[in-house]
N, C-alpha and C positions, 0 to 999 in steps of 0.2 A: 821697661820696654826699650829696646835699642832703636836707633834712628832708622835702620833698615826695616825693622818690624813695624814701626809707626808708619813709614812710607807705604809699605805693602798693605797695611790695614786701611790707610787713607784711600789708596787706589781701589781696594775692595769695596769700601763703603761708598765711594764716589760713583759707582756704576749701579745701574738697575739690577744687573745680574748678581752683583755682590750683595746688595741689600736683600734680594730674594733668597740667596744662599744663607745669609745670617738669620733671616726670618724662619727659614726651614729648620735650621739648627736650633734656634730658640724653641720652636714648636716641638721638635723631637725631644729636646731636653725636658721641656715641661711635661710631655707625655710620659717619659721615663720616670720622672720624679713623682708625678701623681699616680703612676701605675705601680709604685712600690719598689723602685730601683734600690733605695737605701733601707728598705724594711728588713727586719729580722725574719727568721724562719717562721715564728709564730704569727706575725702580722701578715706575711705573704699567704699563710695557710687560711687564716680566717677572712681574708678578702672574699673568698668564694665558698666558705664553709662556716657552719655555726658551732662546730665542736673541734677542739684541738686536743690531742693527746701527746704528751711528751714521749720521747723514746724511752722504752722500759715500762711504760704504764700499760697495764692489761685492760684493754677496752675494745669492744666490738664497735668500730667506728661507724659502720653502716647502720647498725641498730641505734646508735646514739644520734645519728643524723635524723633518723626517722622519728625519734622521740621529740627532739627539739622542733623539727619541721621548719616552717618559714617564719617563725616568730622573731620578733626583734630581740633576740636573746643569743648571746655568744658565751659558751662555756669553755674555759681553759683548764684542762686537767694536767697539772704540772707535776714534775717529779718531786718526791719528798725533800723538803729543805729548800726549795726554790724560792726566789724572791717574788712573791705574788704581786706586790705593788709594781715592781719594775715590769713584770710581764703584762700587767694591765695597762701601764702607761705606754709600753711599746706598741700596743695595738690601737692607739688613739685615732690615727688617720684612717686605719683600715676598718674601724667599727663604728663609724659615725651613725647616730640615730638609733643605737642599740643599747641594751643593758648587758654589761660584760661581768662575768663572774669567774674569777680565777680561784682554783681550789687544788689542794694537794693533801695527801694523807699525812696526818700527824699523830702517830700512835693509833689510838682507838677512835679517832674522830677526824673530821675534815677541817683543815685550816683554809679559811675562805677570805677573799678580798673582792669587794664589788666596786664597780665604777660605772656610773650612768653617763651615757653619751646623749641623753634625751633632754631637751629643754635648753634654756639659756643660763644667764648668770644672775637672774633676778632672785630675790630672797625666796619667793614661792617655789621657783624651780629648784633651787638649792635644797629647800626642805623636802620636796618630793624625791629628789635624788637620794638624800640621806635615808629616807624611809624605805625606798625600793632596794637600796644596797644592803640594808639590814634585814629586810624581810625575805629576800630572794633565796637565801641559803637555809632558812629555818626548817628544821626537821630532817636535813640530809645526813646528819651524823648517825642516824639509825641504820644507814646502809653503807658503811665504810667499805665493806668487802664486796659490795655489789654496786658498781658505778652506774649501771643502767637504771637500777631502781632509784638511786640518788638523783639521777637526771629527771626521772619521772616526778619526784617530789619537787624539784626546782621548777619544772614546767607547771605544776599545779600552783605553786606560789606565784609564778609569773601571770598565770591566767587570773588569779585572784586580784593581783595588782591592776590588771586591765579592767576587771569588772568594777573595781573601786575608783577608777579614773586616774590612778597614779601613773599608769603607763598608757600610752596611746594605743588604740586598737589598730590593727593593720599588719600586713606582712612586711618582712624585711626585703628591701629591693637592693639587688647587686647589679650595678650598671657600670660600664666603662666610664672613665673620666672624660671631660670635655675635649682635651687634646686628642684623644683617640678617635672621638667622633670627627674632629676636624681632619685628622689624618685619613680616616676612612672616606670622608667626603672628598678630600683632595685626591685620593686614589681614583675616585670615580670621575670627579670633575676635571682633574688634571689632563688625562688623555683627550677629553673632548675639547677643553680649552686650548690644549697644545695643537690639536688638529685644526681648530678654527683659526688660531694664530698663524699656523703655517699656511693655511689657505689664503687668509687675508694678506699675509706677507708675500706669498707667491703672486697674488693679483697685483699688489703694489709694485713688486719687482718687475712684473710683466709690463705694467703701464709705464714704469720708468724706462725699461729697455725699449719699448715701442717709441716713447718720446725721444730717447737718444737716437734711435735708428732714423726716425723721421727728421730729426735735426741734422744727422749726418747726410741723409739723402738731400735735404734742402741745401746744405752747404755744398754738396757735390754738384747739384744742379746750378747753384750760383757760380761756382768756379768754372763749370763747363761753359756757362753763358759768358763769363769773363774771358775765357780762352777764345771763344768764337769772336767776341768783340775785338779782342786784341789782334787776332789773325786778320780780321777785316781792316783794322787800322793799319796793320803792316802792309796790306795790299794797297791801301790808299797812299801810303808813303812811297811804296815802290812805283806807283803810277806817277807820283810827283817828282820822281828822280830826274826826269828829263828837263824839268823847269829850273831846278837849282834855286839860287837866291838865298838871302839871309833868313827869310821865313821858313824855308824848307830845312835849313841847317838847324835852326832852333827847334823845329818840330821833331827832327830826327834825334836831337840830343835829349829832348823831353821823353821821347819814346824809349830810348835806351834806359833812362832813369826809371821809367815806369816798369820796364821789364825786370829791372833789379828788384823793385818793390814786390812785384808779383812773385818772383822766384823765392824771395826771402820770407814771404808771408807764411805763417803757420796755418795748419789745417783748421784751427778754431777761430782764426781772425776773420772779422767781417769783411766782405768784399764789396760792400756798397760804395765805400770811398774810392776803391780802385775802379769800379765801374764808372763813377762820376768822372774820374780822371781820363778814362778811355773815351768817354763820350765827348769830353772837352777837347781832347786831341783830335778826335774824329771830326768835330765841327771846324776846328782850325784847318785840318787837311782839306775839308770840303771848301772852306773859304779860299784857301790857296788855289785849289783846283779851279774854282769859279773865276778867281782873279786871272789865272793863267789863260783860261779859255777866252775871257773878255779881251785880254791883251792881244791874243792871236787874231781874233776877229777884227779888232781895230786896226792892226797892221795890214791885213789883207784888203780891206775896203778902199783906202786911198789909192793904192797902186792900180786898182782896176779902173778907177775913174780917170786917171791921167792917161792911161793907154787908150781909152775910148776917145778922150779929147784929141790926142795926137792923130788918131785915125780919121776923125771927122775933119780936122784941119787939112790934112793932105788931100782929102777928097775935093775940097772947095778949090784948092789951087789947081 
């Protein structure tokens, strides 16, 4: 694997979407494998049927299916000279829980090979399998030219094995593999889960958008309040222009610096610090205004007293 491929694979595995894609691919591969993707033609046929007839074999397949019915029995009618053991082994995964009999014409008799898929690996199960594989084809050689009649004899032998307890009673069940159930369930649950996820995602996106909008509105209100306070401070400075003095010049210089900070501030910057600066400068402007007013009153009062005194003095003389 090249470095680029490893890097792409790492990116794919590192995300939730990538892991979901890999899980779906694994499930699909499991479903295809368990569904017989790599099976031969015989195994694919007997997954859903109890009788297989090779090309060239003269057999009424519908009648043969009716004879076997739903028993746990699978019969493979192969062409003369076919490898019966190989045919039986090829159907191992497709015929679980059944008794398989592969047979082909060999002159004036049937060549047969049985393989039991019932039971486990215990000595008792192995002995039962050997008996059933031997007994199942007994008597079929009398009907070499009539395969349907030979199937009837095989079915009778199977029923005898069931009555003796060598074969379990019950019908053969053909059901899809577990991955197919999962895929079918996913096909039903997927749209519902997707719609729910979209609905929840839409609600979350709406809440986030509303929160961002509220934040933008709050910041806009704060900047508007800052602009109004700055304008009020500018008016105070204009009113102090007549007094002059060092305090006024320092206040005007600080105001110019504040305007630079306000103009350079980004939209997302907090304005609380700038509001504090504006309030501080506004208090300084108010103090300067009070000081100027007090000085003006102090200069006007002494002049009035001396004039009245001079007037009273001239009257007495």
